[in-house]
C-alpha positions in Angstrom: 0.2 0.0 0.1 1.2 3.5 -0.5 0.0 7.2 0.1 -0.2 10.0 -1.7 0.0 13.5 -0.1 -1.3 16.5 -2.6 -1.8 20.5 -2.0 -5.1 21.4 -2.7 -7.0 24.6 -3.1 -8.5 25.5 0.7 -11.2 27.8 -0.4 -12.6 25.0 -2.9 -12.4 22.3 -0.4 -14.4 24.6 2.3 -16.8 26.0 0.0 -17.8 23.4 -2.8 -16.3 19.8 -1.5 -17.5 19.5 2.5 -21.3 21.1 1.6 -21.4 18.4 -1.5 -20.3 15.5 0.5 -22.6 16.5 3.6 -25.8 17.2 1.0 -25.0 13.9 -0.7 -25.6 11.6 2.4 -29.3 12.3 1.9 -30.0 13.9 -1.0 -27.2 12.8 -3.8 -29.4 14.3 -6.7 -29.7 17.6 -5.1 -25.8 17.6 -4.2 -24.9 16.7 -7.9 -27.5 19.6 -9.3 -25.8 22.1 -7.0 -22.4 21.3 -7.7 -23.1 21.0 -11.4 -24.0 25.0 -11.5 -20.3 25.8 -10.1 -18.0 23.8 -12.3 -16.4 24.8 -15.4 -14.3 21.3 -15.8 -15.7 19.2 -18.4 -14.4 15.6 -16.9 -16.2 16.4 -13.4 -19.5 17.8 -15.2 -19.3 14.5 -17.4 -19.7 12.7 -14.0 -22.2 14.5 -12.6 -24.6 14.4 -15.7 -23.8 10.7 -16.0 -25.1 9.8 -12.5 -27.8 12.2 -12.6 -29.5 10.5 -15.4 -29.5 7.3 -13.6 -30.0 8.6 -9.9 -33.5 7.7 -8.0 -34.4 9.8 -4.8 -32.0 9.1 -1.8 -28.4 9.2 -0.3 -25.4 7.7 -1.9 -26.6 4.6 -2.4 -29.3 6.2 -5.4 -26.2 6.9 -7.4 -23.6 4.6 -9.5 -20.8 4.0 -7.5 -18.1 4.0 -9.9 -18.5 7.4 -11.4 -19.1 8.6 -8.1 -15.8 7.4 -6.9 -14.0 9.2 -9.8 -15.8 12.4 -9.1 -14.9 12.3 -5.5 -11.5 11.7 -6.2 -11.2 14.6 -8.8 -12.5 16.9 -6.6 -10.7 16.0 -3.3 -7.3 15.6 -4.7 -6.8 17.9 -7.5 -5.5 21.7 -8.1 -8.6 23.6 -8.6 -9.1 27.3 -9.4 -11.8 29.4 -10.4 -12.3 29.7 -14.3 -14.3 32.3 -16.5 -16.9 29.3 -16.6 -16.6 27.9 -12.7 -14.4 26.1 -11.1 -11.7 23.9 -13.1 -8.5 21.9 -12.6 -5.3 23.9 -12.5 -1.9 22.9 -13.3 -0.8 19.9 -11.5 2.2 19.8 -9.6 4.1 16.5 -8.1 2.8 15.5 -4.8 4.8 13.1 -2.4 4.1 9.4 -3.0 5.8 7.0 -0.9 5.1 3.4 0.9 2.5 4.1 3.0 4.2 2.0 6.2 7.6 4.4 5.3 5.7 7.5 5.5 3.7 6.8 8.7 7.4 5.8 10.1 8.8 8.8 9.1 5.9 11.5 10.2 5.9 9.5 13.6 9.8 10.2 13.9 8.9 13.9 13.4 5.7 14.3 15.6 6.0 11.9 18.5 8.7 12.6 20.8 8.5 9.1 22.5 8.2 7.1 19.0 10.7 4.0 19.1 11.8 4.8 15.8 15.4 2.6 16.5 13.3 -0.4 17.5 12.0 -2.1 14.5 9.6 -4.2 16.6 8.3 -1.6 18.7 7.9 1.2 16.1 6.1 -1.1 14.0 3.4 -2.0 17.1 3.1 1.8 17.2 2.3 2.1 13.5 0.1 -0.9 13.2 -2.1 0.5 16.4 -2.0 3.9 14.9 -3.1 2.9 11.4 -6.4 1.3 13.0 -6.8 4.1 15.6 -5.0 7.4 14.7 -4.5 9.7 17.4 -5.6 13.4 17.3 -2.8 16.3 17.6 -0.1 14.5 15.7 0.2 16.7 12.9 1.4 15.3 9.8 1.1 11.7 11.1 -2.6 12.1 12.0 -3.3 13.1 8.6 -1.5 10.0 6.9 -3.2 7.9 8.9 -6.4 9.3 8.0 -7.9 11.2 10.9 -10.1 13.7 10.3 -9.5 17.5 11.8 -11.7 19.3 11.9 -14.3 16.9 12.6 -16.8 16.3 9.0 -20.5 16.3 9.2 -20.3 13.0 7.2 -18.8 9.6 7.5 -15.8 10.2 5.3 -15.2 6.2 4.8 -18.7 6.0 3.6 -18.3 8.7 0.6 -14.9 7.5 -0.6 -12.9 4.0 0.2 -9.6 2.7 -0.8 -8.7 -0.1 1.7 -12.1 -0.4 3.9 -11.0 1.5 7.3 -12.6 3.9 8.8 -14.9 5.3 11.8 -17.1 7.8 12.6 -18.7 8.7 16.1 -20.0 11.7 16.5 -20.7 12.0 20.0 -16.6 11.7 20.4 -16.2 14.0 17.5 -13.8 11.3 15.7 -13.5 10.1 12.2 -10.9 8.4 10.2 -10.5 7.0 6.9 -8.5 6.0 3.5 -8.3 9.8 2.9 -8.1 12.6 4.9 -7.5 16.7 4.6 -6.1 19.3 6.4 -6.9 23.1 6.1 -4.5 26.0 4.9 -4.3 27.2 8.7 -3.6 23.8 10.1 -0.5 23.3 7.3 0.6 26.9 8.0 1.1 25.8 11.9 2.7 23.2 10.9 5.2 25.0 8.8 6.0 27.3 12.1 6.6 24.6 14.1 9.0 22.2 11.8 12.0 23.9 12.8 11.1 22.9 16.6 10.5 19.4 15.9 13.2 18.6 13.3 15.8 19.7 15.9 14.0 17.5 18.8 14.6 14.5 16.7 18.5 15.5 15.9 18.6 16.0 19.6 17.0 12.6 20.3 19.2 10.8 17.6 22.6 12.3 19.2 21.1 11.2 22.5 20.7 7.7 21.1 24.2 7.5 19.7 25.5 8.9 23.0 27.7 11.2 21.4 28.6 15.1 22.3 27.3 16.3 18.9 26.4 15.2 15.3 28.9 16.7 12.7 26.5 16.8 10.4 23.9 18.4 12.2 23.8 21.5 10.8 23.6 20.1 7.2 20.8 18.1 8.0 18.8 20.4 9.4 19.6 22.8 6.4 18.6 20.2 4.2 15.2 19.4 5.9 14.2 23.2 6.6 14.8 23.8 2.4 17.9 25.9 3.1 20.4 23.4 1.6 19.5 21.6 -1.9 21.0 18.2 -1.0 21.4 16.4 2.4 25.3 15.4 3.4 26.6 12.8 1.4 27.7 10.8 4.4 25.9 11.1 8.0 26.4 9.5 11.5 22.7 10.2 12.1 20.6 7.1 12.2 23.5 4.9 11.5 23.3 1.4 12.7 19.4 1.1 12.2 19.3 -1.2 9.2 19.3 -0.8 5.3 15.8 1.6 5.3 17.7 4.3 7.7 19.9 5.8 4.7 17.1 7.5 3.0 15.5 8.4 5.9 17.3 12.1 5.9 16.4 12.5 2.4 12.3 11.1 2.6 12.0 13.3 5.6 13.3 15.9 3.5 11.0 15.4 0.8 7.7 15.3 3.2 9.0 18.6 4.7 9.3 20.2 1.5 5.6 19.5 0.8 4.5 21.0 4.2 6.5 24.1 3.4 5.4 24.4 -0.2 1.9 24.1 0.7 2.5 26.6 3.4 3.6 29.2 1.2 1.1 29.0 -1.5 -1.8 29.0 1.4 -3.1 25.5 0.4 -4.4 22.5 2.2 -3.3 19.1 2.1 -4.9 15.8 1.0 -3.8 12.2 2.0 -4.9 9.3 0.5 -4.0 5.5 1.1 -3.9 4.1 -2.3 -5.5 0.7 -3.5 -2.4 -0.9 -4.7 1.4 -0.3 -5.7 0.5 2.4 -8.7 0.2 5.8 -7.4 -0.8 9.3 -9.0 1.9 11.8 -7.8 
C-alpha cells in the first residue's frame, strides 16, 4: 500500500467539496445538481451528468458507485482554481508518494517524541495501532493515517474508500478513513513548528548515539528546512538502524518540502492511501 500527499485549494474544499459531500449523504441528486452549477471542468461535469441520468431519490446509494468514486477523487485530490465558467482543474504539481508504512514511520519520527524509531519491533507495533486508531494532535502523522480534523459532517469512510478502514463517532467527534485533509491554517501551523520538531528529532538521535554532537547536524537541518538543496552525502545520524535508515534523511526532507510549499502557497493538504502499488503523484 502507498500513500499520496497532495496540495489542495483550501477555498474550493471549504466552499464546494465539504458542503457537497454533506448534502449527498441524504440527497445525492440535489447535491450533484448544485455542484454542477459551480463547475467549469468538463470531466467533473460529465461525471455529474452521468450520475444524474440514472439517479433515484435518496443518498449515496441512489447513484452509481464507479462515477461517484471518480468524481470524489477528482474533487478532493486535484488542484482546483476559479475559471471564467466556474471551478476548473489547474496546473498539476508533483505530489509526495511513498510506501504508506515508511511515510507513517517518518511522520511519527517527526511528530511523536516518544516514538521508538530505533526499535523495529516496537516501532511497528506503534504504527500498526496508529493505522487502525489514529490519534489526534499528531500533525502530519495523523493526516497520513486518515484522521479527520476538523471533524466532518459526514462519515468520510462512506463517501470514498480504498482499503475499507474507517470509523465515525459524532458523539466523540472522531473520524478516520482511507483519506483525509487539513486546511491551510493547519498546514501553516505545521510549517511554523517544523524547526522545533526537527531539532528535537536530531537531539533524540544524538542522545541515542551517545555523542557529544552530530558533526553533520547543521547540514541535515539545513536540508530539512529547505536551506540546502541536498543532504550531506555521508551522515552519522541514524546509522546502524538497518538498510532503510540510509534514506530517512532524504525522505523526511521530501515530506517537509511538501509542507513548506503548501504553507507558502496557502494551500491545504490531502492524503490518500491507495489501493495498490501504482500511485498518481
